[in-house]
C-alpha positions in Angstrom: 59.6 -2.3 222.3 62.4 -3.7 223.2 64.7 -1.1 221.2 62.9 1.8 223.0 63.1 0.3 226.7 67.1 -0.3 225.9 67.3 3.3 225.0 65.5 4.4 227.7 67.6 2.4 230.2 70.5 3.8 228.6 69.7 7.3 228.4 69.3 7.1 232.5 72.4 5.6 232.8 74.5 7.7 230.4 73.0 10.8 231.0 73.8 11.4 234.5 77.5 10.0 234.0 78.1 12.2 231.3 76.3 15.6 233.4 79.1 14.4 236.4 81.8 14.2 233.8 80.9 17.7 232.2 80.5 19.3 235.4 83.8 17.8 237.1 86.0 19.1 234.1 84.5 22.8 233.7 83.1 23.7 237.3 85.5 25.4 239.6 86.9 24.0 243.1 86.5 26.8 245.0 83.3 29.2 245.5 83.2 32.0 243.0 80.8 34.2 244.3 81.1 37.2 241.4 79.7 34.9 239.0 77.6 33.1 241.1 79.0 29.6 241.6 78.4 28.9 245.1 76.5 25.8 245.8 78.7 22.9 246.5 78.4 19.5 245.0 80.5 16.0 245.0 80.9 14.9 241.8 82.0 11.7 240.9 83.9 10.8 237.7 86.0 8.4 236.5 89.0 10.4 237.7 87.8 10.4 241.0 85.5 12.6 243.4 85.6 16.2 243.7 83.7 18.9 245.3 82.8 21.8 242.8 80.8 24.8 243.1 77.4 25.3 240.8 75.4 28.0 239.9 71.8 27.9 241.4 70.4 26.9 237.8 73.5 24.3 237.4 72.7 22.6 240.8 68.9 22.5 240.0 69.7 20.9 236.8 72.4 18.8 238.3 69.7 17.6 241.3 66.9 17.2 238.9 68.6 14.6 236.1 70.2 12.6 238.9 67.7 12.4 241.0 65.1 11.4 238.1 67.5 9.6 236.3 69.0 7.3 239.3 66.6 6.2 242.1 69.2 4.6 243.6 71.0 7.7 245.3 68.8 10.8 246.3 70.7 13.8 246.9 69.4 17.2 247.7 71.4 20.6 246.8 71.9 22.9 250.1 70.7 25.9 248.8 71.5 27.9 251.8 
């Protein structure tokens, strides 16, 4: 039981951090409408903070994982 709780706690911390690092590294810094990366998101990384542009599916995935894994900060993507 204790091991399961430790694994769950580790996943809730490492999953959002890994996702932000991944998006920080591969996402464009300017909007690219031709490939659908038009939704801005401020991504935190070990290197700093950058505004990157995600596709709608990436933005939804990012929002769902970060909001369900860490209840400290509730962020909503702007789908305008």
